[in-house]
C-alpha positions in Angstrom: 11.0 -3.7 86.8 13.0 -6.7 88.2 13.7 -9.8 86.1 11.4 -12.0 88.1 8.5 -9.6 87.4 9.3 -9.7 83.7 9.2 -13.6 83.6 5.7 -13.6 85.0 4.2 -12.1 81.8 2.6 -14.8 79.7 4.8 -15.9 76.7 3.6 -14.7 73.4 2.9 -17.2 70.6 5.8 -17.3 68.1 6.6 -19.4 65.1 9.5 -21.9 65.1 12.8 -21.0 63.4 13.0 -21.9 59.8 16.1 -23.0 57.8 17.1 -21.9 54.3 19.7 -21.5 51.7 20.4 -18.5 49.5 20.5 -19.8 45.9 22.3 -17.6 43.3 21.9 -18.0 39.7 24.2 -15.2 38.6 27.3 -14.0 40.6 27.4 -10.3 39.9 30.2 -9.7 42.5 32.4 -12.5 41.2 33.1 -13.5 44.8 30.5 -15.9 46.1 29.8 -18.0 43.0 26.5 -19.5 41.9 24.3 -22.3 43.4 23.8 -22.4 47.2 26.0 -19.7 48.5 24.8 -19.3 52.1 22.7 -21.0 54.7 20.6 -19.4 57.3 17.9 -19.4 59.8 14.9 -17.1 60.2 14.2 -16.8 63.9 10.8 -16.6 65.5 11.0 -12.8 65.7 12.0 -12.3 62.1 15.7 -11.8 62.7 17.9 -13.7 60.2 21.3 -15.3 60.9 23.2 -16.1 57.6 26.4 -18.1 57.2 28.2 -17.5 53.9 29.8 -20.6 52.3 33.2 -20.7 50.6 36.7 -19.4 51.1 35.7 -16.1 52.7 33.0 -17.6 55.0 31.4 -15.3 57.5 28.3 -15.1 59.7 26.0 -12.1 59.6 22.8 -11.3 61.6 20.1 -9.3 59.8 17.9 -7.6 62.6 15.4 -6.5 59.9 15.0 -9.9 58.4 14.8 -11.4 55.0 13.6 -8.1 53.3 16.8 -6.4 54.4 19.0 -9.3 53.4 17.5 -9.5 49.9 17.6 -5.8 49.5 21.4 -6.0 49.7 22.1 -9.5 48.3 19.2 -10.4 46.1 20.7 -8.7 43.1 17.3 -8.1 41.4 16.2 -11.8 41.6 19.6 -13.4 41.0 19.5 -14.7 44.5 16.5 -16.4 46.1 15.6 -18.0 49.4 15.1 -21.8 49.2 13.4 -23.0 52.3 14.8 -26.4 53.6 12.0 -27.4 55.9 9.6 -28.4 53.1 7.0 -29.6 55.6 6.6 -26.1 57.0 4.6 -23.3 55.5 6.5 -20.5 53.8 
C-alpha cells in the first residue's frame, strides 16, 4: 500500500497528550532523591516519554506506558504519578 492510500483512511479519535511528574517519597536506590524526580508526557497512544531530573538526567521512552514505567520505578508505591494538567481527566 502506498503512503497516499494510507493517508486516505479516516483518522481515529485519540486523547491529547498529558503532562505529569513522578513524585517519590522514598529513594530506595539512593540516586534520584525524593520529591519530583522526573517529568513526562503520556502520548495519545499510551506511550510515555520520561525525563529524569538531576545530575544524571536522561530521557526514556516507555512503549508499554505508565504500567510498565511504574512496574520498574514505582517501588511499591514510593513513586506516584502526579498529573500537571489539573483541568483534564485522569
